[in-house]
C-alpha positions in Angstrom: -28.8 18.4 75.8 -27.4 18.9 72.3 -29.8 21.5 70.8 -27.4 24.4 70.8 -24.2 22.4 71.2 -21.4 22.8 68.6 -20.5 19.3 67.7 -16.8 18.5 67.9 -15.9 16.4 64.8 -12.7 14.4 65.2 -11.0 13.5 61.9 -8.4 10.8 61.2 -6.3 11.8 58.2 -6.1 8.5 56.5 -3.4 7.5 54.0 -1.3 10.6 53.4 -0.3 9.5 49.9 -4.0 9.3 48.9 -6.7 11.9 48.6 -7.7 11.9 52.2 -5.9 15.2 53.0 -7.3 16.9 50.0 -11.0 16.0 50.6 -10.6 16.9 54.4 -9.1 20.3 53.7 -11.5 21.1 50.8 -14.4 20.3 53.1 -13.5 23.1 55.5 -12.5 25.7 52.9 -16.0 27.1 53.3 -15.9 28.9 56.6 -19.6 28.4 57.2 -18.7 24.8 58.2 -17.3 26.2 61.4 -20.7 27.8 62.3 -22.2 24.4 63.3 -19.3 22.1 64.0 -15.7 22.2 65.3 -13.2 20.1 63.4 -10.3 18.4 65.1 -7.8 16.8 62.7 -5.4 14.2 64.1 -2.2 14.7 62.1 0.4 17.5 62.3 0.3 21.2 61.6 3.5 21.2 59.6 2.1 18.4 57.3 -1.4 20.0 56.8 0.4 23.3 56.0 2.2 21.5 53.2 -1.1 20.1 51.9 -2.7 23.5 52.3 0.0 24.9 49.9 -0.1 22.0 47.5 -3.9 22.3 46.9 -3.7 26.1 46.7 -5.9 26.7 49.8 -5.7 29.4 52.3 -6.9 27.6 55.5 -5.6 28.7 59.0 -4.9 26.0 61.5 -4.9 26.0 65.2 -2.3 23.6 66.5 -2.8 21.8 69.8 -1.1 19.0 71.7 -4.3 17.4 72.9 -8.0 17.4 72.1 -8.7 19.1 75.5 -7.4 22.3 74.1 -9.9 22.6 71.2 -11.0 26.1 70.2 -14.4 26.6 68.5 -14.6 28.5 65.2 -11.1 27.2 64.2 -9.7 24.2 62.4 -8.0 22.4 65.2 -5.0 20.1 64.5 -3.8 17.7 67.2 -0.1 17.2 66.6 0.1 13.4 66.8 3.7 13.6 65.4 6.0 16.5 64.8 8.7 15.0 62.6 8.7 15.6 58.8 7.0 13.1 56.6 8.0 12.2 53.1 4.9 12.4 50.9 4.9 10.5 47.5 1.3 10.8 46.2 -0.1 7.6 44.7 2.6 5.3 46.3 1.6 2.5 48.6 4.0 2.9 51.6 4.0 1.0 54.9 5.6 3.9 56.6 2.7 6.1 55.5 0.4 3.4 56.7 1.9 3.6 60.1 1.0 7.4 60.3 -2.5 6.6 59.2 -2.7 4.2 62.2 -1.2 6.8 64.6 -3.9 9.3 63.5 -6.7 6.7 63.8 -5.6 5.4 67.3 -5.3 9.0 68.7 -8.7 9.9 67.3 -10.4 6.8 68.7 -8.8 7.4 72.1 -10.2 11.0 72.1 -13.5 9.6 71.1 -13.5 7.1 74.0 -12.4 9.8 76.4 -15.3 12.1 75.3 -13.0 14.8 74.0 -14.6 14.7 70.6 -18.3 13.9 69.8 -18.1 12.0 66.6 -15.4 10.5 64.3 -15.0 10.9 60.5 -12.3 8.8 59.0 -10.5 9.6 55.8 -9.6 6.5 53.7 -6.8 4.1 54.6 -5.0 1.5 52.5 -6.0 -1.9 54.1 -2.7 -3.4 53.1 -0.1 -0.9 54.2 -1.6 -0.4 57.7 -1.0 -4.0 58.7 1.5 -4.7 61.4 2.1 -6.8 64.5 0.0 -4.4 66.6 -2.6 -3.4 64.0 -4.0 -6.4 62.0 -7.6 -5.4 61.1 -9.3 -5.7 57.6 -10.5 -2.1 58.0 -11.9 0.7 60.2 -15.1 -1.2 61.1 -13.3 -4.2 62.6 -10.9 -2.0 64.6 -13.7 0.1 65.9 -15.7 -3.0 66.8 -12.8 -3.9 69.1 -12.4 -0.5 70.7 -16.0 0.6 71.1 -19.0 -1.0 72.8 -21.9 -2.5 70.8 -22.4 -4.6 67.7 -20.8 -3.1 64.7 -22.4 -3.2 61.2 -21.4 -1.5 58.0 -24.3 0.6 56.8 -23.9 2.5 53.6 -26.2 5.5 53.5 -27.5 8.1 51.1 -30.5 10.4 50.8 -32.4 7.6 49.0 -30.8 4.3 50.0 -29.4 2.5 53.1 -27.6 -0.8 52.6 -26.3 -3.0 55.5 -24.2 -6.1 55.3 -24.4 -9.5 57.0 -20.7 -10.0 56.1 -18.3 -7.2 55.1 -14.6 -7.9 54.6 -15.0 -11.6 54.2 -13.7 -13.6 51.2 -16.6 -14.7 48.9 -15.7 -18.4 49.4 -16.2 -18.0 53.2 -19.5 -16.2 53.0 -21.9 -19.1 53.2 -20.1 -20.6 56.2 -20.0 -17.3 58.0 -23.7 -16.6 57.8 -25.6 -18.3 60.6 -29.1 -17.7 62.0 -27.6 -16.0 65.0 -25.5 -13.6 62.8 -28.6 -12.8 60.6 -30.7 -12.0 63.7 -28.0 -10.0 65.3 -27.2 -7.9 62.2 -30.8 -7.2 61.2 -31.7 -6.2 64.8 -28.7 -3.9 64.7 -30.1 -2.3 61.5 -33.6 -2.0 63.0 -32.2 -0.4 66.1 -30.1 2.1 64.1 -33.0 3.1 61.9 -35.1 3.9 65.0 -32.5 5.6 67.1 -30.1 7.2 64.5 -32.5 8.0 61.7 -35.8 8.6 63.6 -37.8 5.9 61.7 -40.3 4.7 64.1 -41.4 1.5 62.4 -38.7 0.5 59.9 -39.3 -1.7 56.9 -36.2 -3.8 56.0 -35.6 -5.9 52.9 -33.2 -8.8 52.9 -31.3 -10.1 49.8 -30.8 -13.8 49.3 -27.4 -15.6 49.8 -27.5 -17.6 46.5 -28.6 -16.5 43.0 -32.4 -16.6 42.8 -32.4 -17.3 46.6 -31.4 -20.8 45.8 -34.2 -21.8 43.4 -35.7 -24.2 46.0 -32.3 -25.8 46.7 -31.1 -26.1 43.1 -28.5 -23.4 43.6 -27.6 -24.0 47.2 -29.7 -24.6 50.3 -28.5 -21.8 52.6 -31.5 -19.5 51.8 -34.0 -22.3 52.8 -32.1 -23.7 55.8 -30.6 -20.6 57.3 -31.9 -17.4 56.0 -35.6 -18.0 55.8 -36.0 -19.5 59.3 -34.0 -16.6 60.8 -36.3 -14.0 59.0 -39.4 -15.9 60.2 -38.2 -15.6 63.8 -37.4 -11.9 63.4 -40.9 -11.3 62.0 -42.5 -13.3 64.9 -40.9 -10.7 67.2 -42.9 -7.9 65.4 -40.3 -6.4 63.0 -41.2 -5.6 59.4 -38.6 -7.7 57.5 -39.3 -8.9 54.0 -37.4 -11.4 51.8 -35.2 -13.0 50.9 -35.2 -11.2 47.5 -33.2 -12.2 44.5 -30.4 -9.7 44.4 -30.0 -9.5 40.6 -33.3 -7.6 39.9 -34.0 -6.0 43.3 -32.3 -2.6 42.6 -32.9 -2.4 38.9 -36.6 -2.8 39.5 -36.7 0.1 41.9 -38.0 -2.3 44.6 -35.5 -0.8 47.1 -37.5 2.4 47.2 -40.2 0.7 49.2 -37.9 0.0 52.2 -36.0 2.0 54.7 -33.0 -0.3 54.5 -31.7 -3.2 52.5 -29.6 -6.0 54.1 -27.2 -7.7 51.7 -25.5 -11.0 52.3 -22.0 -10.0 51.4 -19.8 -7.0 50.5 -20.2 -6.7 46.7 -23.8 -7.8 46.6 -24.6 -4.6 48.5 -21.9 -2.2 47.7 -21.9 -2.5 43.9 -25.5 -1.3 43.6 -25.1 1.3 46.3 -22.1 2.9 44.7 -23.7 2.7 41.3 -26.7 4.6 42.6 -25.0 6.9 45.1 -21.3 7.1 44.4 -19.8 10.5 45.4 -22.7 11.3 47.8 -22.8 8.2 49.8 -21.5 7.7 53.3 -20.1 4.6 55.2 -21.6 4.6 58.7 -20.5 2.1 61.3 -23.9 1.4 63.0 -24.5 -0.3 66.3 -21.6 1.1 68.3 -21.7 3.3 71.3 -20.1 6.2 69.3 -20.8 7.7 65.9 -18.3 7.1 63.1 -18.7 7.9 59.3 -16.5 8.0 56.3 -16.7 8.8 52.6 -17.8 6.0 50.2 -14.5 6.0 48.3 -10.9 4.8 48.9 -7.5 6.3 48.7 -7.7 7.0 45.0 -4.0 6.8 44.4 -4.6 7.5 40.6 -5.6 11.1 41.3 -3.8 11.8 44.5 -1.9 15.0 44.6 -3.5 16.2 41.4 -6.0 18.6 43.1 -9.0 17.1 41.4 -10.5 15.0 44.2 -14.2 15.7 44.9 -14.8 16.4 48.6 -18.6 15.9 48.5 -18.6 12.4 50.0 -16.4 13.5 52.9 -18.5 16.6 53.5 -21.6 14.4 53.5 -19.9 12.1 56.0 -19.4 15.1 58.3 -23.1 16.2 57.9 -24.3 12.7 58.5 -22.1 12.3 61.7 -23.5 15.4 63.1 -27.2 14.6 62.3 -26.9 11.0 63.6 -25.3 12.3 66.8 -28.2 14.7 67.3 -30.9 12.2 66.5 -29.3 9.6 68.8 -29.3 12.0 71.7 -32.9 13.2 70.9 -34.0 9.6 71.0 -32.3 9.1 74.4 -34.0 12.1 75.8 -37.4 11.1 74.3 -37.0 7.6 75.7 -36.3 8.9 79.1 -39.5 11.1 78.9 -42.1 8.9 77.1 -44.9 11.3 77.9 -43.3 14.0 76.0 -45.5 14.6 72.9 -43.9 17.6 71.3 -40.7 16.0 70.1 -39.0 18.3 67.6 -37.8 16.9 64.3 -34.0 17.3 63.6 -33.0 20.6 62.0 -32.6 20.3 58.2 -29.1 20.0 57.0 -27.6 23.3 56.0 -27.0 23.9 52.4 -23.5 25.1 51.8 -23.6 25.0 48.0 -23.1 28.2 46.2 -26.3 29.3 44.4 
């Protein structure tokens, strides 16, 4: 049961030369955050104390050597390393990338070992984390390897959810990557997540075309006619409400997206440009389809403002909120599914408003 359980939120610190540390610490400067979740940051107390001073905050940390020693009502910090780290805000540094990987790997291990309930990741630099032992395009690909399930990048906000058929794939490789099998797998993952993670009983999903104007009857490519439409027909034949393909250029500007519970885009920029235009700063990146819950803010390392104490923590705070709510909904769904005759299923508690009035 998770009704009265304080959710343990694991946090990987991300790129230390970016804004990750700032948005993480500013999220927990409001002590009311500790009333309904327990943060566990994977980094080092010495380093976070340096950031604490840099940003003029007055947070108190509880240093621990392993996540088993977590204490509620405190900001826990697992000392993944103890040596000093040279911070140069705004600089892309492979040594700093290695610390981001150390934090992430320790956090994911704790997630797999059930020491933390959910994972919220601060932004990494996809270039400086690459090594012989870590060669993933991003968090999603690494988590897909480490956790069970079928991973899918799902960008979420209060008004919009956008999933991707292909995420960190070069544009030139998109048409060859999209197959009928991939389409059905990704859309089924979105459908499952909408039901289990967001409490939507009969989801309505829109799918965007691969080519401009969905190919114009083959004039601008035949992938929509030969691959996408047959796959969507098969999904619909299995009882799911899936509409499209829609021409992507007018879909969002017309407000058509408001009629659906989620939109599935064919490739990264087709989905993320409109999403970030409509929801930037309040959006969340959720890795749907996995056995564990992971969220992150909708922005990157923001080297241009790193260390200037001007970063907005709202997206990271929203990522924490969403991770907690998804965890609760997912567990409620499991309990409800195991007791199908239960009729008085309670709705998830509304998100607490921590804004000053």
